[in-house]
N, C-alpha and C positions, 0 to 999 in steps of 0.2 A: 124313142128309146135307143136309137142308134148312137146318140151322143154319149151316154155313159159307157156304152160298150167300147166306143172308140177311145174314150179317155182311159179305160182299163187296159186296152191293148197298147196304147201309147205309153202308159206307165210301165207296163211289162217290158216293152222295148227299151225304154230309157234305163230301167233297172238293169236289164241284161247288158246294155251298152256300158253303163257305169261299172258293172262288175268286171266286164272284159277289160276295160281300160285299167281298172285297179289291179287286176291280175297281171296284165302286161307291164304295168309300171313297177310292180314288185316281183317280177320274174327274177330268178337268180342271175341270169346273164346281165340283166339291167343293173342289178345290185353290184355285180363285179365291175361293170363299166363305170358306175358311179364311184366305186372304191378306187378304180384306176385313175379317174379324173382327180379325185381328192389327193391321191399320192403324187400325181404329176404336178399338182399345184403346190403341195406342201413340201415336197422333197428338196427343192433348191434352198428354201429358207432353213429347213432342218440341217442340211449339209453345211450351210454358212454358220449356223449356231454351233455345230460340232467343231468346225475349224476354229471358231472364236474360242471355244472352251479349251481346245488343245493348246492354242497359243497362250491363253491365260494360265494354263497348267504349267507350261514351260517357263513362263515368266515367274510364276510362284515358286517353282522349284529352284530357279536361279536366285531369287530373293532369300529363300530359306537357306540355301547353301551360304550365301553371303553373311547372313545373320549368324549362322552357326560358326563360320570362320571367325567373325568378329568376336563372338563370345569366347571362343577358344583363345584368341589373342589376348583378350582382357584377362582371362584366367591365368594365362602364362605370365602376364605382367604382374599380377597379384602374387603369384607363386615366386617370382624372382625379386620381390621386395627385400628379402633377406640379403641377397647379393648386393643390391643397391645400398643397403645400410652398411654392409661391409666395405664397399668401395668408398662410401662417404667417410667412414672412420679412417680409412687409410689416407684419403686426401687431407683430412684434418691433421693427421699425424705428419704428413709430408709438409704441409704449410707451417706447422709448428717448428719442424726441423729447419726449414728454410729461414724462418724469422729468427731463430736462434743463431744460425750461421751468419745472417746479415748483421745481427746485433754484435756478434763477436768480431766480425770484420770491421764494423764501424768503430769499435773501441780499440782496434789495433791489436787485438790478441790473436793468437793462433787458434784455429778451430779446435774446440774441445769435443769431448765425447758428447754426442747429442743426448738430450734428456730421455729418460725411459719413456716408452710409448704409454700414452694414457688411454684407458678404455673409454671411448666416447660412443 
């Protein structure tokens, strides 16, 4: 009968030992140590990701500025099309006057009054 009694005592000892190990493994100081280990392993990678994100943000801001500047330039070109049409009309008028003067000179006539400006 000593055998079952020894088994019961052995089971009690192993249960108490298991409980003690479990308590020690989950003690708050051990948890803080594990947290510290995790932070020590993860922090360099997280810092690198942060640096990468900041660099990408700077590049994005530069690209956004470039696109906004290009859009502004295109808008200004579109707005100045009226002036381009005016210059084009004046150039056509100047070419007509030059052609008229060349034709008059080729015929040996003295230059006459240029033709009135045509609205083109």
